[in-house]
Biopython code that builds the backbone (N, CA, C, O; Angstrom):
import numpy as np
from Bio.PDB.StructureBuilder import StructureBuilder

atoms = [
    (1, "MET", "N", (107.985, 61.779, 108.566)),
    (1, "MET", "CA", (106.602, 63.232, 109.466)),
    (1, "MET", "C", (106.337, 64.321, 108.737)),
    (1, "MET", "O", (107.010, 64.693, 107.775)),
    (2, "ARG", "N", (105.198, 64.947, 109.240)),
    (2, "ARG", "CA", (104.393, 66.092, 107.687)),
    (2, "ARG", "C", (104.730, 66.846, 109.388)),
    (2, "ARG", "O", (104.796, 66.324, 110.501)),
    (3, "LEU", "N", (104.854, 67.980, 109.017)),
    (3, "LEU", "CA", (104.536, 68.985, 110.301)),
    (3, "LEU", "C", (103.557, 69.189, 110.010)),
    (3, "LEU", "O", (102.935, 69.199, 108.947)),
    (4, "LYS", "N", (103.173, 69.546, 111.941)),
    (4, "LYS", "CA", (101.560, 69.974, 111.807)),
    (4, "LYS", "C", (100.566, 71.150, 111.491)),
    (4, "LYS", "O", (100.475, 72.266, 112.004)),
    (5, "SER", "N", (100.078, 70.738, 110.802)),
    (5, "SER", "CA", (99.420, 71.992, 110.283)),
    (5, "SER", "C", (99.025, 73.196, 111.211)),
    (5, "SER", "O", (98.631, 74.213, 110.641)),
    (6, "ALA", "N", (99.095, 73.185, 112.711)),
    (6, "ALA", "CA", (99.310, 74.733, 113.565)),
    (6, "ALA", "C", (100.070, 75.528, 113.308)),
    (6, "ALA", "O", (99.978, 76.748, 113.172)),
    (7, "ILE", "N", (101.467, 74.327, 113.174)),
    (7, "ILE", "CA", (102.832, 74.483, 113.094)),
    (7, "ILE", "C", (103.200, 75.679, 112.371)),
    (7, "ILE", "O", (103.662, 76.780, 112.671)),
    (8, "TRP", "N", (102.532, 74.581, 110.424)),
    (8, "TRP", "CA", (102.941, 75.828, 109.342)),
    (8, "TRP", "C", (102.289, 76.751, 109.300)),
    (8, "TRP", "O", (102.661, 77.866, 108.936)),
    (9, "VAL", "N", (101.091, 76.408, 109.704)),
    (9, "VAL", "CA", (100.780, 77.565, 109.577)),
    (9, "VAL", "C", (101.419, 79.441, 110.091)),
    (9, "VAL", "O", (101.559, 80.519, 109.512)),
    (10, "ALA", "N", (101.701, 78.713, 111.935)),
    (10, "ALA", "CA", (102.445, 79.930, 112.482)),
    (10, "ALA", "C", (103.380, 81.227, 111.894)),
    (10, "ALA", "O", (103.502, 82.451, 111.929)),
    (11, "ALA", "N", (104.315, 79.135, 110.949)),
    (11, "ALA", "CA", (105.363, 80.251, 110.562)),
    (11, "ALA", "C", (104.676, 81.037, 108.958)),
    (11, "ALA", "O", (104.525, 82.248, 108.798)),
    (12, "TYR", "N", (104.468, 80.340, 108.300)),
    (12, "TYR", "CA", (104.093, 81.015, 106.951)),
    (12, "TYR", "C", (103.383, 82.289, 107.452)),
    (12, "TYR", "O", (103.521, 83.175, 106.608)),
    (13, "LEU", "N", (102.548, 82.770, 108.705)),
    (13, "LEU", "CA", (102.183, 83.561, 108.760)),
    (13, "LEU", "C", (103.226, 84.829, 108.970)),
    (13, "LEU", "O", (103.238, 85.854, 108.289)),
    (14, "ARG", "N", (104.125, 84.499, 110.111)),
    (14, "ARG", "CA", (105.057, 84.605, 110.445)),
    (14, "ARG", "C", (106.050, 85.637, 109.235)),
    (14, "ARG", "O", (106.186, 86.859, 109.172)),
    (15, "ARG", "N", (106.698, 84.365, 108.261)),
    (15, "ARG", "CA", (107.230, 84.765, 107.593)),
    (15, "ARG", "C", (106.736, 86.581, 106.384)),
    (15, "ARG", "O", (107.291, 87.648, 106.121)),
    (16, "CYS", "N", (105.163, 85.754, 105.984)),
    (16, "CYS", "CA", (104.400, 86.607, 104.827)),
    (16, "CYS", "C", (104.416, 88.610, 105.588)),
    (16, "CYS", "O", (104.562, 89.691, 105.019)),
    (17, "ASN", "N", (104.216, 88.279, 106.858)),
    (17, "ASN", "CA", (103.900, 89.714, 108.369)),
    (17, "ASN", "C", (105.346, 90.506, 107.659)),
    (17, "ASN", "O", (105.505, 91.680, 107.326)),
    (18, "GLY", "N", (106.712, 88.784, 107.569)),
    (18, "GLY", "CA", (108.064, 89.675, 107.855)),
    (18, "GLY", "C", (108.304, 90.225, 106.673)),
    (18, "GLY", "O", (109.164, 91.087, 106.849)),
    (19, "ALA", "N", (108.040, 90.181, 105.740)),
    (19, "ALA", "CA", (107.855, 89.862, 104.586)),
    (19, "ALA", "C", (107.125, 91.423, 104.081)),
    (19, "ALA", "O", (106.651, 91.303, 102.951)),
    (20, "GLY", "N", (106.991, 92.429, 104.498)),
    (20, "GLY", "CA", (105.827, 93.410, 104.649)),
    (20, "GLY", "C", (104.105, 93.253, 103.810)),
    (20, "GLY", "O", (103.330, 94.106, 103.377)),
    (21, "ALA", "N", (104.029, 91.290, 103.893)),
    (21, "ALA", "CA", (102.513, 91.029, 103.134)),
    (21, "ALA", "C", (101.285, 90.471, 104.105)),
    (21, "ALA", "O", (101.080, 89.326, 104.508)),
    (22, "PHE", "N", (100.244, 92.194, 104.423)),
    (22, "PHE", "CA", (99.578, 91.992, 105.663)),
    (22, "PHE", "C", (98.934, 90.505, 105.080)),
    (22, "PHE", "O", (98.461, 90.478, 103.944)),
    (23, "THR", "N", (98.946, 89.562, 105.738)),
    (23, "THR", "CA", (98.387, 88.089, 106.099)),
    (23, "THR", "C", (98.044, 87.439, 107.668)),
    (23, "THR", "O", (98.787, 87.102, 108.589)),
    (24, "VAL", "N", (96.596, 87.437, 107.508)),
    (24, "VAL", "CA", (94.887, 86.627, 108.738)),
    (24, "VAL", "C", (95.199, 85.376, 108.388)),
    (24, "VAL", "O", (95.615, 84.841, 107.361)),
    (25, "LEU", "N", (94.923, 85.043, 109.412)),
    (25, "LEU", "CA", (94.174, 84.270, 109.846)),
    (25, "LEU", "C", (92.856, 84.037, 109.979)),
    (25, "LEU", "O", (92.166, 84.277, 110.971)),
    (26, "ARG", "N", (92.464, 83.478, 108.770)),
    (26, "ARG", "CA", (90.778, 83.698, 109.295)),
    (26, "ARG", "C", (89.925, 82.469, 109.702)),
    (26, "ARG", "O", (88.989, 82.770, 110.443)),
    (27, "GLN", "N", (90.027, 81.181, 109.396)),
    (27, "GLN", "CA", (90.126, 79.777, 109.929)),
    (27, "GLN", "C", (90.393, 79.412, 110.113)),
    (27, "GLN", "O", (90.622, 78.713, 109.125)),
    (28, "ARG", "N", (91.198, 78.615, 111.587)),
    (28, "ARG", "CA", (91.584, 78.152, 112.273)),
    (28, "ARG", "C", (90.606, 76.495, 112.234)),
    (28, "ARG", "O", (89.508, 76.066, 112.591)),
    (29, "GLY", "N", (91.533, 76.138, 111.733)),
    (29, "GLY", "CA", (91.182, 74.482, 111.295)),
    (29, "GLY", "C", (91.238, 73.423, 112.432)),
    (29, "GLY", "O", (90.793, 73.647, 113.557)),
    (30, "ALA", "N", (91.774, 72.341, 112.083)),
    (30, "ALA", "CA", (92.338, 70.952, 112.533)),
    (30, "ALA", "C", (93.257, 70.920, 112.502)),
    (30, "ALA", "O", (93.884, 70.788, 111.451)),
    (31, "GLU", "N", (94.202, 71.113, 114.577)),
    (31, "GLU", "CA", (95.599, 71.785, 114.407)),
    (31, "GLU", "C", (96.667, 70.341, 114.280)),
    (31, "GLU", "O", (97.803, 70.612, 114.669)),
    (32, "GLU", "N", (96.518, 69.048, 113.863)),
    (32, "GLU", "CA", (97.209, 68.227, 113.401)),
    (32, "GLU", "C", (97.617, 67.727, 111.718)),
    (32, "GLU", "O", (98.534, 67.120, 111.164)),
    (33, "ALA", "N", (96.619, 68.243, 111.417)),
    (33, "ALA", "CA", (96.602, 68.058, 110.218)),
    (33, "ALA", "C", (95.007, 67.970, 109.105)),
    (33, "ALA", "O", (94.730, 67.211, 108.176)),
    (34, "GLY", "N", (94.157, 69.228, 109.805)),
    (34, "GLY", "CA", (93.157, 70.189, 109.191)),
    (34, "GLY", "C", (94.191, 70.590, 107.260)),
    (34, "GLY", "O", (95.310, 70.093, 107.135)),
    (35, "ALA", "N", (93.783, 71.185, 106.432)),
    (35, "ALA", "CA", (93.903, 71.496, 104.981)),
    (35, "ALA", "C", (94.274, 73.046, 104.385)),
    (35, "ALA", "O", (93.157, 73.544, 104.252)),
    (36, "ILE", "N", (94.801, 73.584, 104.160)),
    (36, "ILE", "CA", (95.586, 74.950, 104.312)),
    (36, "ILE", "C", (95.044, 75.644, 103.398)),
    (36, "ILE", "O", (95.329, 75.146, 102.309)),
    (37, "TYR", "N", (94.271, 76.736, 103.275)),
    (37, "TYR", "CA", (94.040, 77.647, 101.858)),
    (37, "TYR", "C", (94.432, 78.924, 102.013)),
    (37, "TYR", "O", (94.365, 79.568, 103.060)),
    (38, "ILE", "N", (94.858, 79.310, 100.930)),
    (38, "ILE", "CA", (95.138, 80.579, 101.362)),
    (38, "ILE", "C", (94.935, 81.141, 99.867)),
    (38, "ILE", "O", (95.437, 80.908, 98.767)),
    (39, "LYS", "N", (94.198, 81.780, 100.251)),
    (39, "LYS", "CA", (94.016, 83.896, 99.493)),
    (39, "LYS", "C", (94.534, 84.468, 99.456)),
    (39, "LYS", "O", (94.967, 85.128, 100.400)),
    (40, "LEU", "N", (94.890, 84.586, 97.960)),
    (40, "LEU", "CA", (96.359, 85.844, 97.757)),
    (40, "LEU", "C", (95.356, 87.442, 96.606)),
    (40, "LEU", "O", (95.033, 87.564, 95.425)),
    (41, "ASN", "N", (95.219, 88.440, 98.048)),
    (41, "ASN", "CA", (93.700, 89.603, 98.241)),
    (41, "ASN", "C", (94.861, 90.292, 97.184)),
    (41, "ASN", "O", (96.066, 90.441, 97.384)),
    (42, "ARG", "N", (93.925, 90.707, 95.808)),
    (42, "ARG", "CA", (95.650, 91.322, 95.153)),
    (42, "ARG", "C", (94.864, 92.786, 95.242)),
    (42, "ARG", "O", (95.372, 93.709, 94.606)),
    (43, "LEU", "N", (93.683, 93.035, 95.980)),
    (43, "LEU", "CA", (93.561, 94.633, 96.858)),
    (43, "LEU", "C", (92.491, 95.406, 95.188)),
    (43, "LEU", "O", (92.000, 96.519, 95.381)),
    (44, "ASP", "N", (92.346, 95.012, 94.330)),
    (44, "ASP", "CA", (91.974, 95.532, 93.009)),
    (44, "ASP", "C", (90.701, 95.212, 93.353)),
    (44, "ASP", "O", (90.043, 96.245, 93.226)),
    (45, "GLY", "N", (89.648, 93.853, 93.915)),
    (45, "GLY", "CA", (89.136, 93.191, 93.311)),
    (45, "GLY", "C", (88.712, 91.824, 92.382)),
    (45, "GLY", "O", (87.700, 91.230, 92.012)),
    (46, "SER", "N", (90.959, 91.697, 92.207)),
    (46, "SER", "CA", (90.702, 89.743, 92.120)),
    (46, "SER", "C", (91.506, 89.337, 93.857)),
    (46, "SER", "O", (91.781, 89.829, 94.951)),
    (47, "ALA", "N", (91.562, 88.311, 93.189)),
    (47, "ALA", "CA", (91.846, 87.262, 94.228)),
    (47, "ALA", "C", (93.233, 85.980, 93.234)),
    (47, "ALA", "O", (93.402, 86.130, 92.023)),
    (48, "GLU", "N", (93.777, 85.217, 93.781)),
    (48, "GLU", "CA", (93.742, 83.558, 93.934)),
    (48, "GLU", "C", (93.343, 82.594, 94.871)),
    (48, "GLU", "O", (92.882, 82.828, 95.988)),
    (49, "LEU", "N", (93.495, 81.761, 94.481)),
    (49, "LEU", "CA", (93.342, 80.407, 96.082)),
    (49, "LEU", "C", (94.196, 79.371, 95.536)),
    (49, "LEU", "O", (94.257, 78.912, 94.395)),
    (50, "PHE", "N", (94.858, 79.092, 96.617)),
    (50, "PHE", "CA", (95.577, 77.978, 97.093)),
    (50, "PHE", "C", (95.381, 77.019, 97.901)),
    (50, "PHE", "O", (95.084, 77.181, 99.084)),
    (51, "GLY", "N", (95.532, 75.903, 97.329)),
    (51, "GLY", "CA", (95.041, 74.608, 97.960)),
    (51, "GLY", "C", (95.893, 73.692, 98.221)),
    (51, "GLY", "O", (97.025, 74.051, 97.899)),
    (52, "PRO", "N", (95.827, 72.164, 98.881)),
    (52, "PRO", "CA", (96.683, 71.241, 98.596)),
    (52, "PRO", "C", (97.011, 71.135, 97.613)),
    (52, "PRO", "O", (96.311, 71.892, 96.941)),
    (53, "ALA", "N", (97.592, 70.713, 97.095)),
    (53, "ALA", "CA", (98.106, 69.977, 95.891)),
    (53, "ALA", "C", (98.170, 69.038, 95.426)),
    (53, "ALA", "O", (99.323, 68.719, 95.716)),
    (54, "PRO", "N", (97.543, 67.786, 94.523)),
    (54, "PRO", "CA", (97.037, 66.103, 95.143)),
    (54, "PRO", "C", (97.996, 65.176, 94.984)),
    (54, "PRO", "O", (98.884, 65.460, 94.180)),
    (55, "GLN", "N", (98.036, 64.428, 95.385)),
    (55, "GLN", "CA", (98.953, 63.227, 95.702)),
    (55, "GLN", "C", (99.743, 62.726, 95.083)),
    (55, "GLN", "O", (100.781, 62.103, 95.308)),
    (56, "ASN", "N", (99.065, 63.104, 94.045)),
    (56, "ASN", "CA", (100.796, 62.177, 93.202)),
    (56, "ASN", "C", (100.929, 63.868, 92.329)),
    (56, "ASN", "O", (101.098, 63.868, 91.110)),
    (57, "ALA", "N", (100.852, 64.927, 92.941)),
    (57, "ALA", "CA", (102.209, 65.414, 92.917)),
    (57, "ALA", "C", (103.778, 65.857, 93.659)),
    (57, "ALA", "O", (104.672, 66.643, 93.347)),
    (58, "PHE", "N", (103.513, 64.724, 94.991)),
    (58, "PHE", "CA", (104.260, 64.858, 95.464)),
    (58, "PHE", "C", (105.021, 62.900, 95.447)),
    (58, "PHE", "O", (104.632, 61.733, 95.417)),
    (59, "ASP", "N", (106.662, 63.972, 95.504)),
    (59, "ASP", "CA", (107.606, 62.525, 95.208)),
    (59, "ASP", "C", (108.173, 61.662, 96.178)),
    (59, "ASP", "O", (107.829, 61.713, 97.359)),
    (60, "GLU", "N", (109.145, 60.758, 95.683)),
    (60, "GLU", "CA", (109.813, 59.966, 97.150)),
    (60, "GLU", "C", (110.791, 60.468, 97.263)),
    (60, "GLU", "O", (111.612, 59.576, 97.477)),
    (61, "GLU", "N", (111.340, 61.562, 97.252)),
    (61, "GLU", "CA", (111.999, 62.362, 97.893)),
    (61, "GLU", "C", (111.282, 63.083, 99.391)),
    (61, "GLU", "O", (111.508, 62.606, 100.503)),
    (62, "ARG", "N", (110.702, 63.881, 99.239)),
    (62, "ARG", "CA", (109.660, 64.824, 99.997)),
    (62, "ARG", "C", (108.472, 64.377, 100.477)),
    (62, "ARG", "O", (107.587, 65.228, 100.395)),
    (63, "PRO", "N", (108.055, 63.074, 101.072)),
    (63, "PRO", "CA", (106.767, 62.493, 101.127)),
    (63, "PRO", "C", (106.028, 63.533, 101.298)),
    (63, "PRO", "O", (104.952, 63.738, 100.737)),
    (64, "SER", "N", (106.932, 64.705, 102.598)),
    (64, "SER", "CA", (106.184, 64.841, 103.971)),
    (64, "SER", "C", (105.507, 66.228, 103.209)),
    (64, "SER", "O", (104.319, 66.544, 103.272)),
    (65, "ALA", "N", (106.085, 66.625, 102.814)),
    (65, "ALA", "CA", (106.250, 68.201, 102.387)),
    (65, "ALA", "C", (104.791, 68.441, 101.931)),
    (65, "ALA", "O", (103.956, 67.553, 101.756)),
    (66, "ARG", "N", (104.572, 70.007, 101.735)),
    (66, "ARG", "CA", (103.790, 70.263, 102.118)),
    (66, "ARG", "C", (103.512, 71.021, 101.075)),
    (66, "ARG", "O", (104.024, 72.141, 101.084)),
    (67, "LEU", "N", (102.776, 70.701, 100.086)),
    (67, "LEU", "CA", (102.721, 71.323, 98.623)),
    (67, "LEU", "C", (101.245, 72.137, 98.634)),
    (67, "LEU", "O", (100.152, 71.815, 99.100)),
    (68, "PHE", "N", (101.667, 73.241, 97.967)),
    (68, "PHE", "CA", (100.042, 73.922, 97.088)),
    (68, "PHE", "C", (99.973, 73.710, 95.551)),
    (68, "PHE", "O", (100.864, 73.347, 94.783)),
    (69, "THR", "N", (98.394, 74.105, 95.254)),
    (69, "THR", "CA", (98.315, 74.489, 93.562)),
    (69, "THR", "C", (97.740, 75.298, 93.479)),
    (69, "THR", "O", (97.572, 75.683, 94.636)),
    (70, "ARG", "N", (97.114, 76.091, 92.666)),
    (70, "ARG", "CA", (96.120, 76.692, 92.110)),
    (70, "ARG", "C", (94.690, 76.194, 92.179)),
    (70, "ARG", "O", (94.319, 75.342, 91.371)),
    (71, "THR", "N", (93.847, 76.688, 93.118)),
    (71, "THR", "CA", (92.817, 76.094, 92.477)),
    (71, "THR", "C", (91.473, 76.383, 91.674)),
    (71, "THR", "O", (90.451, 75.814, 91.292)),
    (72, "LEU", "N", (92.064, 77.528, 91.657)),
    (72, "LEU", "CA", (91.075, 78.296, 89.934)),
    (72, "LEU", "C", (91.466, 78.587, 89.218)),
    (72, "LEU", "O", (91.384, 79.742, 88.801)),
    (73, "GLY", "N", (92.012, 77.796, 88.776)),
    (73, "GLY", "CA", (93.004, 78.151, 87.394)),
    (73, "GLY", "C", (94.235, 79.187, 87.532)),
    (73, "GLY", "O", (94.842, 79.326, 88.594)),
    (74, "LYS", "N", (94.543, 79.899, 86.353)),
    (74, "LYS", "CA", (96.183, 80.103, 86.136)),
    (74, "LYS", "C", (96.359, 81.534, 87.148)),
    (74, "LYS", "O", (97.221, 81.514, 88.026)),
    (75, "GLY", "N", (95.758, 82.374, 87.016)),
    (75, "GLY", "CA", (95.266, 83.532, 87.467)),
    (75, "GLY", "C", (93.893, 84.206, 88.471)),
    (75, "GLY", "O", (92.787, 83.767, 88.786)),
    (76, "PRO", "N", (94.536, 85.298, 88.709)),
    (76, "PRO", "CA", (93.992, 85.732, 89.535)),
    (76, "PRO", "C", (92.438, 85.900, 88.811)),
    (76, "PRO", "O", (92.350, 85.568, 87.629)),
    (77, "VAL", "N", (91.242, 86.403, 89.503)),
    (77, "VAL", "CA", (89.923, 85.284, 89.487)),
    (77, "VAL", "C", (89.136, 86.420, 90.077)),
    (77, "VAL", "O", (89.661, 86.954, 91.054)),
    (78, "PRO", "N", (87.834, 86.954, 89.623)),
    (78, "PRO", "CA", (86.841, 88.247, 90.881)),
    (78, "PRO", "C", (87.100, 87.095, 92.410)),
    (78, "PRO", "O", (87.427, 85.913, 92.519)),
    (79, "ASP", "N", (86.904, 87.712, 92.967)),
    (79, "ASP", "CA", (87.258, 87.827, 94.557)),
    (79, "ASP", "C", (86.073, 87.768, 94.453)),
    (79, "ASP", "O", (86.147, 88.903, 93.981)),
    (80, "ALA", "N", (84.854, 87.522, 94.426)),
    (80, "ALA", "CA", (83.621, 86.412, 95.279)),
    (80, "ALA", "C", (83.804, 85.112, 94.222)),
    (80, "ALA", "O", (82.920, 84.263, 94.339)),
    (81, "ASP", "N", (84.737, 84.872, 93.303)),
    (81, "ASP", "CA", (84.624, 83.191, 92.771)),
    (81, "ASP", "C", (85.672, 83.294, 93.851)),
    (81, "ASP", "O", (84.907, 83.457, 94.801)),
    (82, "VAL", "N", (86.855, 83.314, 94.371)),
    (82, "VAL", "CA", (87.669, 82.713, 95.883)),
    (82, "VAL", "C", (86.657, 83.110, 96.591)),
    (82, "VAL", "O", (85.874, 82.292, 96.109)),
    (83, "GLU", "N", (85.704, 83.967, 97.699)),
    (83, "GLU", "CA", (85.065, 82.974, 98.149)),
    (83, "GLU", "C", (84.060, 82.133, 98.267)),
    (83, "GLU", "O", (84.049, 81.361, 99.226)),
    (84, "ALA", "N", (82.993, 82.122, 97.285)),
    (84, "ALA", "CA", (82.003, 80.763, 96.883)),
    (84, "ALA", "C", (83.513, 79.944, 96.845)),
    (84, "ALA", "O", (83.996, 80.914, 97.430)),
    (85, "ARG", "N", (84.416, 79.241, 96.718)),
    (85, "ARG", "CA", (84.717, 78.525, 96.273)),
    (85, "ARG", "C", (84.594, 77.870, 97.648)),
    (85, "ARG", "O", (83.989, 76.865, 98.023)),
    (86, "LEU", "N", (85.940, 79.431, 98.755)),
    (86, "LEU", "CA", (86.115, 79.048, 100.098)),
    (86, "LEU", "C", (84.284, 78.411, 100.834)),
    (86, "LEU", "O", (83.988, 77.654, 101.759)),
    (87, "VAL", "N", (83.820, 78.862, 100.265)),
    (87, "VAL", "CA", (82.314, 78.219, 101.456)),
    (87, "VAL", "C", (82.577, 76.372, 100.719)),
    (87, "VAL", "O", (83.019, 75.473, 101.435)),
    (88, "ARG", "N", (82.296, 76.207, 99.614)),
    (88, "ARG", "CA", (82.131, 74.942, 99.010)),
    (88, "ARG", "C", (82.612, 74.061, 100.149)),
    (88, "ARG", "O", (82.107, 73.272, 100.947)),
    (89, "GLU", "N", (84.122, 74.673, 99.797)),
    (89, "GLU", "CA", (85.321, 73.674, 100.961)),
    (89, "GLU", "C", (85.170, 73.997, 102.191)),
    (89, "GLU", "O", (86.249, 73.785, 102.744)),
    (90, "LYS", "N", (84.183, 74.519, 103.151)),
    (90, "LYS", "CA", (83.774, 74.486, 104.166)),
    (90, "LYS", "C", (83.276, 73.790, 104.515)),
    (90, "LYS", "O", (83.663, 72.877, 105.244)),
    (91, "ARG", "N", (81.710, 74.102, 103.893)),
    (91, "ARG", "CA", (81.130, 72.818, 104.056)),
    (91, "ARG", "C", (81.309, 71.126, 103.588)),
    (91, "ARG", "O", (80.668, 70.209, 104.101)),
    (92, "TYR", "N", (82.035, 71.019, 102.816)),
    (92, "TYR", "CA", (82.781, 69.756, 102.816)),
    (92, "TYR", "C", (83.560, 69.495, 103.823)),
    (92, "TYR", "O", (83.291, 68.666, 104.691)),
    (93, "ASP", "N", (84.731, 70.286, 103.773)),
    (93, "ASP", "CA", (85.333, 70.205, 105.097)),
    (93, "ASP", "C", (85.285, 71.096, 106.194)),
    (93, "ASP", "O", (85.961, 72.054, 105.820)),
    (94, "PRO", "N", (84.843, 71.343, 107.414)),
    (94, "PRO", "CA", (84.771, 72.448, 108.099)),
    (94, "PRO", "C", (85.774, 72.672, 108.726)),
    (94, "PRO", "O", (85.835, 73.680, 109.429)),
    (95, "ASP", "N", (87.342, 71.346, 108.585)),
    (95, "ASP", "CA", (88.149, 72.026, 109.301)),
    (95, "ASP", "C", (89.092, 72.371, 108.898)),
    (95, "ASP", "O", (90.250, 72.060, 109.179)),
    (96, "ILE", "N", (88.638, 73.133, 108.113)),
    (96, "ILE", "CA", (90.016, 73.274, 107.177)),
    (96, "ILE", "C", (90.577, 74.974, 107.534)),
    (96, "ILE", "O", (89.776, 75.767, 108.027)),
    (97, "TRP", "N", (91.984, 75.384, 107.228)),
    (97, "TRP", "CA", (92.466, 76.486, 107.974)),
    (97, "TRP", "C", (91.986, 77.594, 106.697)),
    (97, "TRP", "O", (91.337, 77.230, 105.715)),
    (98, "ILE", "N", (92.328, 78.632, 106.876)),
    (98, "ILE", "CA", (92.653, 79.625, 105.946)),
    (98, "ILE", "C", (92.663, 80.880, 106.356)),
    (98, "ILE", "O", (92.290, 81.583, 107.296)),
    (99, "LEU", "N", (93.201, 80.928, 105.362)),
    (99, "LEU", "CA", (94.364, 82.431, 105.559)),
    (99, "LEU", "C", (94.730, 83.315, 104.369)),
    (99, "LEU", "O", (95.020, 82.841, 103.271)),
    (100, "GLU", "N", (94.704, 84.582, 104.629)),
    (100, "GLU", "CA", (94.351, 85.376, 103.965)),
    (100, "GLU", "C", (96.057, 86.084, 103.695)),
    (100, "GLU", "O", (96.875, 86.189, 104.608)),
    (101, "VAL", "N", (96.349, 86.556, 102.087)),
    (101, "VAL", "CA", (97.457, 87.080, 102.569)),
    (101, "VAL", "C", (96.739, 88.457, 101.571)),
    (101, "VAL", "O", (95.870, 88.176, 100.746)),
    (102, "GLU", "N", (97.173, 89.829, 101.740)),
    (102, "GLU", "CA", (97.346, 91.112, 100.940)),
    (102, "GLU", "C", (98.171, 91.740, 100.487)),
    (102, "GLU", "O", (98.792, 92.414, 101.310)),
    (103, "ASP", "N", (98.534, 91.840, 99.266)),
    (103, "ASP", "CA", (100.158, 91.957, 98.005)),
    (103, "ASP", "C", (99.127, 92.693, 97.136)),
    (103, "ASP", "O", (97.997, 92.282, 96.873)),
    (104, "ARG", "N", (99.707, 93.880, 96.716)),
    (104, "ARG", "CA", (99.232, 94.377, 94.915)),
    (104, "ARG", "C", (99.921, 93.554, 94.586)),
    (104, "ARG", "O", (99.296, 92.647, 94.037)),
    (105, "ASP", "N", (100.816, 93.417, 94.638)),
    (105, "ASP", "CA", (102.129, 92.521, 93.534)),
    (105, "ASP", "C", (101.644, 90.802, 93.227)),
    (105, "ASP", "O", (101.841, 90.232, 92.154)),
    (106, "GLY", "N", (101.292, 90.470, 93.869)),
    (106, "GLY", "CA", (100.756, 89.135, 94.193)),
    (106, "GLY", "C", (102.142, 88.000, 94.296)),
    (106, "GLY", "O", (102.465, 86.979, 93.689)),
    (107, "ARG", "N", (102.640, 88.698, 95.255)),
    (107, "ARG", "CA", (103.340, 87.256, 96.208)),
    (107, "ARG", "C", (102.970, 86.349, 96.987)),
    (107, "ARG", "O", (102.402, 86.582, 98.054)),
    (108, "HIS", "N", (103.213, 85.327, 96.605)),
    (108, "HIS", "CA", (101.826, 84.624, 97.999)),
    (108, "HIS", "C", (102.983, 84.043, 98.929)),
    (108, "HIS", "O", (102.607, 83.595, 100.012)),
    (109, "HIS", "N", (104.118, 84.002, 98.687)),
    (109, "HIS", "CA", (105.130, 82.797, 99.815)),
    (109, "HIS", "C", (105.375, 81.925, 100.235)),
    (109, "HIS", "O", (105.669, 81.521, 101.360)),
    (110, "LEU", "N", (105.147, 81.148, 98.324)),
    (110, "LEU", "CA", (104.823, 79.870, 99.232)),
    (110, "LEU", "C", (106.463, 79.441, 98.355)),
    (110, "LEU", "O", (107.241, 80.064, 97.633)),
    (111, "ASP", "N", (106.405, 78.253, 98.834)),
    (111, "ASP", "CA", (108.341, 77.965, 98.013)),
    (111, "ASP", "C", (107.143, 76.397, 97.319)),
    (111, "ASP", "O", (106.778, 76.402, 96.144)),
    (112, "ASP", "N", (106.889, 75.688, 97.922)),
    (112, "ASP", "CA", (105.961, 74.654, 97.025)),
    (112, "ASP", "C", (105.302, 74.756, 96.056)),
    (112, "ASP", "O", (104.314, 75.095, 96.706)),
    (113, "LEU", "N", (104.939, 74.769, 95.033)),
    (113, "LEU", "CA", (103.978, 75.617, 94.534)),
    (113, "LEU", "C", (103.623, 74.767, 93.832)),
    (113, "LEU", "O", (103.734, 75.485, 92.838)),
    (114, "VAL", "N", (103.180, 73.574, 93.303)),
    (114, "VAL", "CA", (102.625, 72.967, 91.765)),
    (114, "VAL", "C", (101.982, 73.309, 91.139)),
    (114, "VAL", "O", (100.888, 73.732, 91.512)),
    (115, "GLU", "N", (102.349, 73.287, 89.928)),
    (115, "GLU", "CA", (101.466, 74.445, 89.053)),
    (115, "GLU", "C", (100.644, 73.662, 87.817)),
    (115, "GLU", "O", (99.933, 74.305, 87.045)),
]
sb = StructureBuilder()
sb.init_structure("model")
sb.init_model(0)
sb.init_chain("A")
sb.init_seg("    ")
for serial, (resi, resn, name, xyz) in enumerate(atoms, 1):
    if name == "N":
        sb.init_residue(resn, " ", resi, " ")
    sb.init_atom(name, np.array(xyz, "f"), 0.0, 1.0, " ", f" {name:<3s}", serial, name[0])
structure = sb.get_structure()
């Protein structure tokens, strides 16, 4: 059974803020199973966006894990590109969660990142 989105988000916010990375909830999504997007703001005009990994990334040992992947390439992109993508995602699914992490060093604090 997968952890509810609201619980995962609360734990992630606590983890990031505890590690010194200012993190805010920009949009609350569906409590049970809303998709989660994380914007990593590098505070230099660039950002990265992490979203749900595709279903083929899940393995049989951890089918209920919450995995993330970069949605806009391998590295930082202009902040405006991330914001434009978030607008499209919200239009497609208004129940998404959006979190924003500010970290100059690019630390996203995600354990399960699929490259």
